[in-house]
N, C-alpha and C positions, 0 to 999 in steps of 0.2 A: 567350441566346446573348448575349455585352455583343461589341460594336463592335469588336474587338481579338480578340475569339475567329474572332468570322464573315472578317474576314478575315485573319488564318489556316489556318485550310479549307479559306478556294476558291485560299492560296496556297501548298497546299499538294496538293491537289486539280494546279492547274499544275506542280507540280513536280515531282512523279508521273512527270504526260506525260510533261515533256519530260525526266528521267532515264529513261521508257523509248525515246523517241525516241534523245536522245543513246547510249543503253546506257550511262549513269554512275550505278553505283548509287551514288556518294557527292559529287554533283551538290547535292544537298540541303545539304549544309558551306557550299557555298562559295556561296546561297544566303542564309543561317545567319549568315556573317562577312559579306554585303551587309547583314546587319537588324539586326548586333550593332551599327557604324557608324553609323548609326539610329537604335535604338528594339533596347533590352532586353524591353522587357516585350511588342510580336513581334513578336520570336524565338521566345521562352520558348517563347510562343504556337503561334507556331509547327516548331518543333523537340516540344513535346508532341504535335501534328496527326499529325507527320510519322513520329513514334513510334510510333504506335496504328494506321495502317496500315498503316503498314511490318508491327510484333505483330500482327496480324488479318490479315496473308498469307499471316504465318508457318505461322502457327496451320490457315492455311485448305489450304495445302499440307501439312503436317504431314496433318489431317483426310483428306484424293485419299487420302496415300501409303497412310497402315495402312486406308482400303481395298480399294486399287486391289491392298491386298501387297507394294507396290512397302517400305514403309517397314515392316518383324518389329515384332512389340514385342517390349518386352523382356523378359531370362529366358531 
């Protein structure tokens, strides 16, 4: 990984923890805005890292829901 990707990955992890602590699911957008003012390269890598993690969480919740029956199959 590049230095930018390494920094973005760690920042994404820290931001997701802060989002949980703050109970603010849009906090990452504030962090991204701060990054944009200083480095659009890091901002883009950060947003990618956040989106991948959020998508993974959503997919895991879907899988869990299908397995436990709280989400019904289509049709």
